[in-house]
Structure formats: structure tokens, C-alpha cells
N, C-alpha and C positions, 0 to 999 in steps of 0.2 A: 701645598700638597693636597691631593684629592683624598677626601675622607669617605668612609662608608656612609651610605644614606642612614640617617637616624642614629648614628654613633659618631663619637668624636675620636675615631681611630683611623689611622692611615689605611687607605685602600691599596693593598699590595697583592693582587690576584696571582694565583698559580694556575697551572694547567688543570689541576684537580678540580678547581671550582666549576669547570664545565660539566662535571659529572655529578654535581650536587643533587640534581633531580632524580638520580637513580641510586642515591645513597639510602639504604633502607635500614640503617642501624636503629633498632627499637621500633621499626615500622614494618617488619616482615609480614605481619598478618593484614596489613592495610596496603600500603604502597608496594610492598613485595609481591603480594598476590596480584595486584593490578598489572605490575610490570611483567610478571611471569606468563602473562597471556601472550606476550610478544616474543618473537625470536630475533635477537640482535644481529643475527647473521643473515636474515632475510632482508633484502633491499627495502621492500615496502614497509615491513615492521620496523626496521631501523629508522626510517624516515619518521614514522609515527612516534617512536620513542623520542627522537630528537625534537621534533616539533612540540609534542604535547607534554613531555616530561622535562627535557633539558632547557629548551628555550623559554618555555612557559615559567619555569622555575626562576629565570633571570629577568622576567618582565619588570620587576620592581626597580632594576638598575637604571639610572639616568644615562643619557647618550655618551657622556665622557667615560663612564665606568664600562659601558659596553665596548667602546673603542679600545680601552686598555685590555679588556678580556680578549677581544678579537686579535690584537697585536701579539699577545702571549701565545695564542693558538697558531697564528701565522708564523711566528718565530720558530716554534717547535716543528712545524711542518716543513720548514726550510732545511732542517737538519736530517739528512738522509738516513743517518744511523740512530736517530732517536728511538728509544724503545717505548712505544705507547702502551704496551701491555701492562707496565708497572702502574699506570694510572687506575687500573681495575683491581689492584691488589687491596684487600681489606686491611685495615689498621684499627684493631679494636681498642688500642690505647688511645687513639685519637677519635674514637667513636665513629669510624667509618667502615661501612660494610656495603659493597656494591651488589646490586641485583644479580649481576653475572660477574664471576671472577675472571682473572686473566686467562684461565685455561678454557673458558667457554666462549671467548670472542675470537673468531677465526682470523680476522684481519683488524687488529686494533688501530693501525694507521688509517685504514679505510674508514673506520668508524669516525675517527677525528677529522678526516677529510670531508666526510659527509656533514659533520657538525659545521665545519668551515663553510661549506657550500650553502647550506640552509641558513646559517646565521648571516652570511653575506647578502642573501636574498631578503630575509625578514628584517634585518637591521640596516639595510641599505641607506635610508635617509639619516639615521643616527650616525652611521660611520662617516658619511659624507660631511655632515654638519661638524663633527668632531675633527675631521681632517683639516678643516679650514682654520682651526685654532692652534695656538701654540701650547702643547701640553705642559711646558715648563711653567706656565702661568696658572695651572690648576692647583 
């Protein structure tokens, strides 16, 4: 079983992990202020958000972990009726507060489609390397 880097805990990613870089709980004055300079509904700003905040936040993950994260996203995108807006909902009990809530993202599916596109470009080599392996051996 694949474990978290640096922890002896199973790595079982969810779709919400993709948005970790824009979770501003207790960081509204720092990360929140930086993020609010961008409009998540503007194509160019969204690309910057994804590249500089989301993908950068996941740089520490090894290639196998990235592969599993990518598969989670891919599987969700295959579901035509999946409600991506729920991923932007804050959950203060779980210490999760997004820079923009579900009412501020015009096209939540499009946001995740852009994550998929950009991750597939930036993680191309990692995804290929992991695809050559048998995940059941991890």
C-alpha cells in the first residue's frame, strides 16, 4: 500500500486534495490576500492559480502519488453528472476554507478540466513512468 511521504499512513487521495493550495483556513491574511488578486473565472488567471498555487502545492509528491491523484481527477471528469462545485464548499469542522466558494466559481467542472490539462502537461513524465508499473505492487 502506498503511504504518505514522510508518514506511515495510507495515501488515499480524494478530489479535494487538488484544491489544497487554495485552502486558506487560518491563512486569509497571507495566502488569501495573494489568491484574491486573481479571478478564478478568467482563463489566464485560472491558469496562474493552477500552476502557481495548486500544482506547486503538490510538488512534494512522488510520481506514484501524482499518478493516483491524476486518476482520481480523471475518474471524476468521466462522470458527466458529477457536481464539482461541492469541492469549493468550506468545511470549518475539517479546517477547510477555500479562497473562493462554490457560488464564486462560474464553471467548477471547467476549473477541474483545466487542472487536468495542466497537470497532464506538467506531470507528463511522472504519469508515464507510473503507468508502466503495476499499482497493486505499491
